[in-house]
KOLSEFI-333323 format. One record per residue (C-alpha): residue in one letter; x negated, y, z negated. Coordinates in pm, whole numbers, plus 32768, in hexadecimal, padded with zeros to 4 digits. Layout:
# residues N
   r     px     py     pz
   a      X      Y      Z
...
This chain:
# residues 216
   r     px     py     pz
   m   5EFB   9F19   C20F
   r   5DC7   9F6F   C17C
   t   5DDE   9FF4   C028
   v   5C81   A084   BFC6
   l   5C10   A1A6   C093
   p   5D7C   A1E9   C158
   l   5E15   A1E2   BFC5
   a   5D10   A2E2   BF76
   a   5DB4   A3CA   C095
   c   5F17   A39A   C053
   m   5F00   A3F3   BEE8
   v   5ECA   A543   BF5C
   m   5FBA   A539   C0A2
   p   60B0   A628   C0BD
   v   6200   A5D3   C062
   n   62A1   A64A   C19E
   l   61B1   A55A   C26F
   a   62BB   A438   C241
   a   62EF   A381   C374
   h   623F   A241   C3C0
   p   6131   A22C   C43B
   h   605F   A2E7   C34C
   v   5EE3   A2C2   C3BB
   f   5E89   A2C5   C534
   v   5D59   A229   C5AB
   e   5CB6   A20F   C70E
   a   5C41   A0AA   C71E
   q   5B05   A026   C7F7
   v   5B06   9EB3   C81D
   t   59A9   9E0A   C8A6
   v   5993   9C9A   C8C4
   v   581B   9C51   C887
   f   578C   9AEA   C8E5
   d   5620   9AC3   C850
   v   54FF   99E6   C8EF
   s   554E   98C5   C802
   g   56A6   98BA   C874
   g   575B   995C   C76D
   v   58A2   9A27   C7B1
   g   590A   9B6B   C6EB
   i   59EF   9C88   C6EC
   k   5954   9DC0   C6B8
   l   5A54   9F01   C63D
   d   5A2F   A057   C644
   w   5B1B   A106   C594
   f   5B47   A295   C5D9
   y   5C42   A339   C4EB
   d   5D1F   A470   C52A
   d   5C92   A5B2   C4B2
   l   5DB5   A5BC   C3B4
   f   5D5C   A4AE   C2FD
   s   5BEF   A4DD   C316
   l   5C3E   A63F   C25A
   l   5CF5   A594   C154
   v   5BC8   A499   C114
   t   5AD4   A5A5   C0E9
   t   5B92   A661   BFF6
   d   5BFF   A532   BF24
   l   5AAB   A4BF   BF0C
   g   5A24   A5FB   BEEB
   i   592D   A5FA   BFF9
   d   58C8   A710   C10C
   m   594E   A816   C01F
   d   589B   A8EE   C0CC
   g   5920   A8AD   C214
   d   57CF   A8A3   C2DD
   l   5860   A74C   C387
   m   5729   A69F   C2F8
   l   5701   A5C2   C197
   t   55D7   A59A   C0C1
   a   5543   A46E   C061
   e   5612   A468   BF31
   e   576A   A4B8   BFE5
   q   5710   A396   C0CF
   t   56D9   A2B9   BFB1
   i   583A   A308   BF2D
   l   58CE   A2CC   C065
   d   582A   A167   C091
   t   587A   A0FA   BF5F
   q   5A11   A13F   BFBB
   i   59F8   A096   C0F1
   t   592A   9F61   C06E
   a   5A58   9F27   BF7A
   w   5B49   9E64   C03F
   p   5C69   9DD3   BF6D
   p   5C61   9C40   BF7B
   d   5DBA   9C4A   C048
   y   5D36   9D2B   C15A
   a   5CF5   9C60   C2A8
   g   5C65   9D81   C356
   d   5D9A   9DD1   C438
   l   5D0E   9CE4   C54F
   d   5DA9   9BB0   C5DE
   v   5CF1   9ADE   C6D3
   r   5D9A   9994   C75D
   q   5D6C   987E   C87F
   g   5EB2   97F1   C8FD
   g   5F63   9894   C7EC
   e   5E8B   9810   C6E0
   v   5E02   98E4   C5F1
   l   5C86   98F2   C5C4
   i   5BF1   98F7   C47D
   l   5B17   9A2E   C456
   g   59BF   9A48   C3CC
   d   593C   9B49   C2BB
   r   5929   9CB0   C338
   q   57B2   9CFD   C399
   d   570D   9E52   C401
   h   580A   9F0C   C32B
   a   57E2   A096   C354
   m   588C   A1DA   C337
   r   5816   A321   C3DA
   y   58A4   A480   C3D0
   e   586F   A50A   C501
   n   58F6   A665   C573
   g   59F6   A65C   C455
   l   5A6A   A509   C4A0
   f   5A45   A3AA   C416
   h   59A8   A28E   C4EF
   e   59C9   A146   C43B
   a   5924   A018   C4FF
   h   58E9   9EB3   C4A0
   m   58CB   9D52   C540
   r   59BD   9BFF   C4E5
   p   5901   9AD0   C571
   l   59E6   99C3   C5EA
   p   5954   987A   C555
   q   5A40   9781   C5D7
   i   5A83   979B   C74B
   k   5BD5   96C7   C76D
   d   5BA1   9676   C8FD
   p   5A6A   9706   C9A2
   d   5B1C   96F4   CAF9
   a   5C49   97D8   CA68
   p   5C74   9950   CA7F
   l   5C6A   9A22   C93E
   q   5D8E   9ADF   C8E1
   i   5D3C   9C0D   C80E
   r   5E0B   9D03   C74B
   v   5DC1   9E02   C64D
   f   5EE7   9E9C   C592
   d   5F57   9ED1   C40C
   p   6067   9DD9   C3CA
   t   6119   9EF9   C30D
   f   6102   9FE4   C408
   y   606A   A0D9   C31D
   t   5F50   A11F   C3DB
   a   5F87   A12E   C57A
   y   5E7F   A0B9   C654
   d   5E4A   A147   C7C9
   l   5D76   A062   C890
   k   5C51   A10B   C923
   a   5C13   A0AA   CA91
   p   5B6E   9FE5   CB2A
   v   5B1E   9EDE   CA3D
   l   5994   9E99   CA48
   i   58E4   9D3C   CA74
   e   5774   9D0C   CA19
   g   56A8   9BE8   CA42
   r   574F   9B68   CB91
   d   57B6   9BDD   CCCD
   d   58B1   9ACD   CD2B
   c   59DE   9B2E   CC5D
   s   5B01   9C0C   CCC5
   v   5BE2   9CBD   CBF8
   d   5D67   9D1C   CC0A
   i   5E30   9DD1   CB1E
   l   5FB1   9DAC   CAF6
   r   603E   9EC7   CA52
   a   6135   9EB3   C931
   d   62AA   9F13   C982
   l   62C9   A020   C8A7
   d   6441   A06F   C8E0
   a   647B   9EE6   C873
   a   6393   9F0C   C748
   y   643E   A042   C6C1
   a   6588   9FC8   C707
   l   6520   9E77   C635
   a   64B5   9F5D   C533
   e   65EA   A00E   C515
   s   66C7   9EE0   C50D
   l   6613   9E66   C406
   m   6613   9FA3   C333
   g   678C   9FBF   C35E
   d   681D   A106   C2FC
   v   66B0   A1A3   C28C
   a   6637   A28B   C390
   l   64C9   A247   C3F5
   d   6468   A3B7   C3E7
   a   64D5   A3B4   C26B
   v   640C   A285   C1EA
   g   62FC   A2FA   C0F5
   p   6191   A27A   C0B2
   d   6219   A19E   BFA7
   d   636C   A145   C029
   y   63C9   9FD5   C0C6
   f   636C   9FB1   C20D
   p   63AB   9E68   C2EE
   q   6264   9DAD   C361
   v   62A0   9E10   C4CA
   g   6131   9E7F   C523
   d   60D9   9D5F   C619
   a   61FC   9DE0   C6D4
   f   6165   9F20   C713
   a   6007   9E7A   C76A
   d   5F58   9E53   C8EA
   t   5EE3   9CF8   C929
   i   5D8B   9CE4   C9B2
   v   5D45   9BB3   CA77
   v   5BE5   9B35   CAC9
   t   5BB0   9A43   CBDB
   c   5A32   99C3   CC2D
   a   59C8   98EF   CD46
   g   591B   97FC   CC5C
   p   5947   978E   CB09
   l   5946   987E   C9DA
């Protein structure tokens, strides 16, 4: 779970919003191939209206309700989103043949406020491709399932026209059954923001498989 911007919102989260997940994000994934042979994953996160409202309230921005930020308010927002905690991996998992790929530091990180909703975007380079001929498996998820990501289709490819994309949808029934079994007698809809919740976010994650005709 990211603990900077979402934490700011959960501090003012109404008590009756208890069930996991607490934050809902639509995730657009773009696989970017640059002219020098580099590969990166661009993430666009579109936050839900309730969370966006809570963030503006907690940070004291857009208090006039005109759905626009002043330069000073944008600076406040930028300061919040750039301060990722050291243990936050960015809710992105990329693999080849089951092996986890190392992600480079985020690039081009920006947060925009559009029609009352937050849109966060950044790029994560893949500096060490394990096998240039193997497909990429990409998943966007919060291990704690505090944040639920809804994958936006289609997944986009930039810089190449010889790659195909398949989306393997998560088995949500099995994921919830796993969470319930690990919670024992505690109902999922009774779990508060600060209560224990098993790290089952990967079970809720769709898997993107990117296959290219030539080497990555």
